Structure formats: C-alpha cells, structure tokens
C-alpha positions in Angstrom: 52.9 -95.7 -9.4 51.9 -96.8 -12.8 55.3 -96.3 -14.3 56.9 -98.1 -11.5 54.8 -101.0 -12.7 55.8 -101.1 -16.3 59.3 -101.0 -15.4 59.2 -104.2 -13.3 57.3 -105.6 -16.0 59.5 -104.7 -18.6 62.1 -105.8 -16.6 63.8 -102.7 -16.5 63.4 -102.1 -12.7 63.8 -104.2 -9.3 60.6 -105.4 -7.4 59.7 -102.9 -4.6 57.4 -103.6 -1.9 55.1 -100.2 -3.2 54.9 -101.8 -6.6 54.0 -105.5 -5.4 51.2 -104.2 -3.6 50.2 -101.9 -6.2 49.8 -104.8 -8.8 48.2 -107.3 -6.0 45.9 -104.3 -5.9 44.8 -104.2 -9.8 44.9 -107.5 -10.3 42.1 -108.0 -7.6 40.3 -105.4 -9.2 40.8 -102.8 -6.3 41.5 -99.5 -6.2 45.3 -99.2 -4.6 45.5 -97.6 -0.8 47.5 -95.4 -2.4 45.3 -93.7 -4.7 42.9 -94.2 -2.9 44.8 -91.6 0.2 44.8 -89.0 -2.8 41.8 -89.3 -3.2 38.5 -91.1 -2.3 37.3 -92.3 -5.8 35.6 -95.4 -7.0 36.7 -98.3 -6.0 36.8 -100.2 -9.2 40.5 -99.0 -10.7 39.4 -98.3 -14.5 36.4 -96.5 -13.1 38.7 -94.7 -11.0 41.4 -93.5 -13.6 38.5 -92.6 -15.7 37.2 -90.1 -12.8 40.7 -89.1 -12.4 41.4 -88.0 -16.0 37.4 -86.2 -16.6 38.6 -84.4 -13.3 41.9 -83.2 -14.9 40.1 -82.1 -18.1 37.2 -80.3 -16.0 39.6 -78.4 -13.8 41.8 -77.7 -16.9 38.5 -76.2 -18.3 38.3 -74.0 -14.8 41.7 -73.3 -15.0 41.3 -71.4 -18.7 37.7 -70.1 -17.5 39.7 -68.4 -14.4 42.3 -66.6 -17.0 39.5 -65.1 -18.4 38.1 -64.1 -15.4 34.8 -66.1 -16.6 34.9 -68.7 -14.0 32.5 -67.7 -11.7 30.2 -66.3 -13.8 28.0 -69.6 -14.7 27.3 -72.4 -12.8 29.8 -74.1 -11.5 29.6 -78.8 -11.3 31.4 -79.0 -7.8 31.6 -83.0 -8.6 34.6 -82.0 -10.7 36.7 -81.3 -7.9 38.5 -83.5 -6.0 38.2 -81.3 -2.9 35.2 -79.3 -3.2 35.8 -77.8 0.6 39.3 -77.1 -0.8 37.7 -74.5 -3.2 34.6 -73.2 -1.0 37.5 -72.7 1.5 39.6 -70.8 -0.6 36.2 -68.8 -2.4 35.5 -67.5 1.2 38.9 -66.7 1.7 39.4 -64.5 -1.0 36.0 -62.9 -0.7 37.0 -61.7 2.5 40.4 -60.3 1.5 38.4 -58.6 -1.5 35.6 -57.3 0.8 37.7 -56.4 3.7 36.2 -58.6 6.0 36.5 -61.5 8.5 36.2 -64.9 6.8 33.9 -65.6 9.9 31.9 -62.5 9.1 30.7 -64.6 5.7 27.2 -66.4 5.3 27.4 -69.3 2.6 24.7 -69.4 0.5 23.8 -72.2 -2.1 21.0 -72.6 -4.8 19.8 -75.9 -6.6 18.5 -76.1 -9.7 17.8 -79.0 -12.3 20.0 -78.5 -14.8 
C-alpha cells in the first residue's frame, strides 16, 4: 500500500518484497499489479488514482441518493462504478424479491440516449 511505502521512505518500516514491487512499478510509471487485481483501471498510476477518487466520490453520491430513495429516479452512469456487473446483478435480485418472481424470469432492457 502507499502507506507502507511511505513508512519505508520515512525509515519507520523495513522494505518488504511487496513494497519493493509497488515502488518499482510506480517508478516505472506502471500501475501495480496489486491495484489492477482490485480494479482494472488505467495503466498510468496517476490516472488510476484520479479515476479511483472520482469513482469513490460518485459512489458516495449514489449512497446519498439511495438513502433518500432517489437512486433510480434518474439516469445512472454505470461507468462511475468499479464493477457495474455486480450492481446490475444486485438490482436484478432485488427486483425479483420485490416482484416475488424468479431471477431467471426477468429480462434486462436498456435504452441509450445522448447526454
């Protein structure tokens, strides 16, 4: 993690192989494999972190809308999510529960419009 790297730089922690891999990737302007295993974002570390922060802020906005029962009242930008397939599957399961029907009986429909 960046916190572990910071501790090594400050001399308060020993260099581990994990921290060495992280530092090596960052020095070569490559996104660390440990990060990519969590989310397949941009290859550039700076762009990765920017995208990470943008998605975290967007998800916080989604949470606030959901708490007010307003999440599904407007268009959702699925690109704001780390794993949109997980969201769509959860939505499908919740819809089946509310409608008292099987998940397999539901059909997914999407419409595209220019924003």
